[in-house]
Steps between C-alpha positions, in 0.01 A plus 500: 500500500761315686874530465534175296257613229670839469841330450353264237343792315826698510698198373247437221502867399881510507518186286255643248691828482832321451356275228354802320832685526691203357245454222509873415879514485538201273537589134526304181618622163459349158748590233439397144803476277456508127710251304832641386589456134868434439622554145843391377761767438737462206823698513765490230843639578754514219710799604795293621543321166665802337730559798588130510598499131712813542681346799563181302654706220708706744644198685531272198879550485531376861282199423709422188824528699370262769406245234846504336780278644748650745842622392803282564655741756175513703549147631 
């Protein structure tokens, strides 16, 4: 064998080894996702209604005073 054939064989072998290494290192993954079911959520909050009514009763005298006309000496 001459020197040219040996170099060609080495290059061909190196190319094959590199291609096999690249092919062996490549991976692919398949992930299947099941459909997600979204259901509506109904929330009823009526806690603040009682507090709101109590505050309206507590401050009703201030609201009544603001609605009445001002005194003569306040001008």
